[in-house]
C-alpha positions as CSV (number, residue, x, y, z in Angstrom):
1,M,-56.1,65.0,100.4
2,I,-53.1,66.9,99.0
3,K,-50.8,64.3,100.7
4,K,-52.6,61.4,99.0
5,I,-52.5,63.1,95.6
6,T,-48.8,63.8,96.0
7,A,-48.2,60.1,97.0
8,L,-50.1,58.9,94.0
9,V,-48.1,61.2,91.7
10,L,-44.8,60.0,93.2
11,L,-45.9,56.4,92.8
12,F,-46.8,56.9,89.1
13,V,-43.6,58.8,88.4
14,S,-41.5,56.1,90.1
15,T,-43.4,53.3,88.1
16,V,-43.0,55.1,84.8
17,T,-39.3,55.6,85.5
18,L,-38.8,52.0,86.3
19,A,-40.6,50.9,83.1
20,Q,-38.4,53.2,81.1
21,E,-35.2,52.0,82.6
22,K,-32.6,51.0,80.1
23,V,-29.6,48.6,80.3
24,L,-26.6,48.2,78.1
25,L,-26.1,44.5,77.5
26,R,-22.4,43.5,77.4
27,L,-20.2,40.5,78.4
28,N,-18.2,41.9,81.2
29,Y,-15.8,38.9,81.7
30,E,-13.0,39.1,84.2
31,K,-9.6,37.6,83.5
32,G,-9.1,34.4,85.4
33,A,-12.8,33.7,85.9
34,S,-14.1,30.2,85.1
35,Y,-17.5,28.9,84.3
36,T,-19.3,25.6,83.9
37,M,-21.7,25.2,80.9
38,D,-24.3,22.4,81.2
39,M,-26.3,21.8,77.9
40,K,-29.2,19.4,77.8
41,M,-30.9,18.6,74.4
42,N,-33.8,16.5,73.7
43,Q,-35.0,15.6,70.2
44,V,-38.0,13.6,69.0
45,M,-38.9,13.0,65.4
46,G,-42.2,11.7,64.4
47,A,-44.0,9.4,66.7
48,G,-40.8,8.4,68.4
49,L,-39.2,7.3,65.0
50,M,-36.0,8.9,66.3
51,T,-35.1,10.2,69.7
52,N,-31.9,11.8,70.9
53,K,-31.0,12.9,74.4
54,M,-27.7,14.6,75.0
55,N,-26.0,16.2,78.0
56,I,-22.7,18.0,77.5
57,V,-20.8,19.7,80.3
58,M,-17.9,22.1,79.5
59,K,-15.5,24.1,81.5
60,Q,-14.6,27.6,80.3
61,S,-11.6,29.7,81.6
62,I,-11.2,33.4,80.6
63,T,-7.5,33.8,79.9
64,E,-7.3,37.4,78.8
65,V,-9.6,40.5,78.6
66,T,-8.5,43.4,76.5
67,G,-10.8,46.3,75.7
68,D,-13.9,44.9,74.2
69,S,-12.6,41.4,73.5
70,Y,-11.6,38.3,75.5
71,N,-9.8,35.0,75.0
72,A,-10.9,31.8,76.6
73,T,-10.1,28.1,76.7
74,V,-12.8,25.5,76.7
75,K,-12.6,21.8,77.7
76,F,-15.2,19.0,77.6
77,D,-15.8,17.7,81.1
78,R,-18.6,15.0,80.5
79,M,-20.8,13.7,77.7
80,I,-24.0,11.6,78.1
81,M,-25.9,10.4,75.0
82,D,-29.0,8.2,74.6
83,M,-30.1,7.7,71.0
84,S,-32.7,5.5,69.4
85,Q,-33.5,5.1,65.7
86,G,-34.9,2.3,63.6
87,G,-34.9,-0.1,66.5
88,M,-31.2,0.5,67.4
89,T,-30.2,2.2,70.6
90,V,-27.0,3.7,71.8
91,S,-26.2,4.8,75.3
92,Y,-22.9,6.4,76.2
93,D,-21.6,8.2,79.4
94,S,-18.0,9.4,79.4
95,S,-17.8,9.0,83.2
96,K,-18.4,5.2,82.9
97,Q,-15.8,2.5,82.7
98,D,-15.7,0.1,79.7
99,S,-17.2,-2.7,82.0
100,E,-20.3,-0.5,82.4
101,L,-20.9,0.1,78.7
102,D,-22.4,-2.3,76.1
103,D,-20.8,-2.8,72.7
104,A,-22.6,0.2,71.1
105,G,-21.6,2.4,74.1
106,K,-17.9,1.2,73.7
107,M,-17.9,2.1,70.0
108,M,-19.3,5.6,70.8
109,K,-16.6,5.9,73.4
110,T,-13.9,5.2,70.8
111,R,-15.3,8.2,68.7
112,M,-15.9,10.6,71.5
113,E,-12.8,10.1,73.6
114,P,-10.5,12.2,71.4
115,M,-13.0,15.0,71.7
116,L,-12.9,14.8,75.4
117,K,-9.2,15.4,75.3
118,T,-9.5,18.5,73.0
119,V,-8.7,22.0,74.2
120,I,-10.5,24.7,72.3
121,T,-9.2,28.3,72.3
122,M,-11.5,31.0,71.3
123,K,-11.7,34.8,71.0
124,G,-14.9,36.8,71.3
125,N,-16.1,40.3,71.9
126,N,-18.3,41.9,74.6
127,L,-21.4,41.7,72.3
128,G,-21.2,38.0,72.5
129,E,-19.9,37.4,68.9
130,V,-17.4,34.5,68.6
131,L,-14.6,35.8,66.3
132,E,-12.1,32.9,66.3
133,T,-12.0,29.3,67.4
134,K,-9.2,26.6,67.3
135,A,-9.3,23.0,68.5
136,E,-6.1,21.2,69.6
137,P,-6.0,18.5,68.4
138,N,-8.2,19.5,65.5
139,I,-11.0,17.0,66.0
140,P,-13.9,17.5,63.5
141,G,-17.0,18.9,65.2
142,A,-15.2,19.9,68.4
143,S,-15.4,23.6,67.8
144,D,-19.2,23.4,66.8
145,Y,-20.0,23.7,70.4
146,T,-18.3,27.0,70.9
147,N,-18.1,28.8,67.6
148,D,-21.6,30.4,67.6
149,S,-23.5,32.4,70.2
150,S,-26.8,31.9,71.8
151,V,-27.3,35.6,71.7
152,V,-25.5,38.7,70.3
153,Y,-26.3,41.8,72.0
154,P,-27.4,45.1,70.4
155,E,-25.2,48.1,70.2
156,N,-27.6,50.4,72.0
157,K,-29.2,50.2,75.5
158,V,-32.5,48.4,75.6
159,A,-35.7,48.9,77.7
160,V,-38.6,46.6,78.5
161,G,-40.4,45.8,75.2
162,D,-37.5,46.5,73.0
163,T,-36.5,43.9,70.4
164,W,-33.5,43.0,68.2
165,T,-32.7,40.1,65.9
166,M,-29.9,37.7,65.1
167,S,-29.5,35.1,62.3
168,K,-27.2,32.2,61.9
169,S,-26.8,29.0,59.8
170,K,-25.7,25.6,60.9
171,N,-26.0,22.1,59.6
172,G,-28.3,23.2,56.7
173,L,-30.6,25.3,58.9
174,D,-31.1,29.0,58.7
175,M,-32.1,30.3,62.1
176,N,-33.6,33.8,62.6
177,F,-34.0,34.8,66.2
178,E,-35.9,37.7,67.7
179,Y,-35.2,38.7,71.3
180,K,-37.6,40.9,73.3
181,V,-36.8,42.4,76.7
182,K,-39.5,41.0,79.0
183,S,-38.2,42.5,82.3
184,I,-35.3,44.3,83.9
185,E,-34.7,43.5,87.4
186,A,-32.1,44.4,90.0
187,N,-29.8,41.5,89.2
188,N,-31.2,40.0,86.0
189,V,-32.5,40.9,82.5
190,V,-35.2,38.4,81.2
191,L,-35.6,37.9,77.4
192,E,-38.3,36.3,75.4
193,I,-37.1,34.4,72.3
194,G,-39.0,33.9,69.1
195,G,-38.1,33.3,65.5
196,K,-38.2,31.0,62.4
197,V,-36.2,28.1,61.0
198,A,-35.7,27.5,57.3
199,G,-33.5,25.4,55.1
200,I,-33.6,21.6,55.3
201,G,-36.4,22.1,57.9
202,E,-39.1,24.8,58.4
203,G,-40.6,25.8,61.7
204,D,-40.7,28.0,64.7
205,I,-38.4,29.0,67.6
206,K,-39.7,29.9,71.0
207,G,-37.9,30.3,74.3
208,S,-36.5,32.5,77.1
209,M,-33.2,33.6,78.6
210,N,-32.2,35.0,81.9
211,I,-29.0,37.3,81.8
212,D,-27.0,38.3,84.8
213,R,-27.1,42.0,84.6
214,K,-23.6,42.7,86.1
215,S,-21.6,40.2,84.1
216,G,-23.9,40.1,81.0
217,V,-23.6,36.3,81.0
218,P,-26.7,34.3,79.9
219,V,-27.0,32.2,83.1
220,T,-30.0,30.2,81.8
221,S,-31.7,29.7,78.4
222,N,-34.5,27.5,77.3
223,I,-35.2,27.1,73.5
224,D,-37.8,25.0,71.7
225,M,-37.7,24.4,67.9
226,T,-40.6,22.8,66.2
227,M,-40.2,22.1,62.6
228,K,-41.0,19.8,59.6
229,V,-38.1,17.8,58.2
230,Q,-38.8,15.5,55.2
231,G,-42.4,15.5,56.1
232,Q,-41.8,14.5,59.7
233,D,-42.3,16.6,62.8
234,L,-39.0,17.3,64.6
235,I,-39.2,18.8,68.1
236,T,-36.0,20.0,69.7
237,N,-35.6,21.3,73.2
238,M,-32.3,22.8,74.5
239,T,-31.6,24.1,77.9
240,V,-28.3,25.6,79.0
241,T,-27.1,26.7,82.3
242,Y,-23.9,28.8,82.8
243,T,-22.4,28.8,86.3
244,K,-19.5,30.7,87.6
245,N,-17.1,28.5,89.5
């Protein structure tokens, strides 16, 4: 009987200890490391009034790590777009030859080709804040894909159930995120994402993020934004995978 009670007590203690485990979330990049970022975005406005599907693949190389900061270069690897609005459709795939594109696709290629040749240099810190970005050549909009973070980590360690917030503004939208630690596992930290959108549209944010515990890199994220824009429902889903090469 005493052995059974002792075993139950040990089980209880170990369970409580695991539940109270805390982790310090930091980007622990290594100089010379390279990553592939694959971002997919789907948007639908109204009852199919406007649809937009986009897939952007980028390559990131860590060129320097000094103290709490890092430098990196980012290049576009591939872009795929399928847009439909007002009866007009545009399909573009940067990997296709001109002979495989229609007239609208060729026009889009003319606009996007300079961006595909752009090299973006950036500096950030281990909290995930992007401090500086520079595009060469300076193509409008190129740095938009790298100059803000999907998450900025809190200063202190976090345990399961802990929350923190982050706000950012982009293209007339004020986005207020709340992150909650759902679980801490041997190799991963899983977050729940919630929040609100205001500005030219108003609505809700919901999603999840899976962070590699050792490197601090968000390896997968899935975010849904549902909002009203000019009286129309706009639904946006964005998934991002981050893979070390």
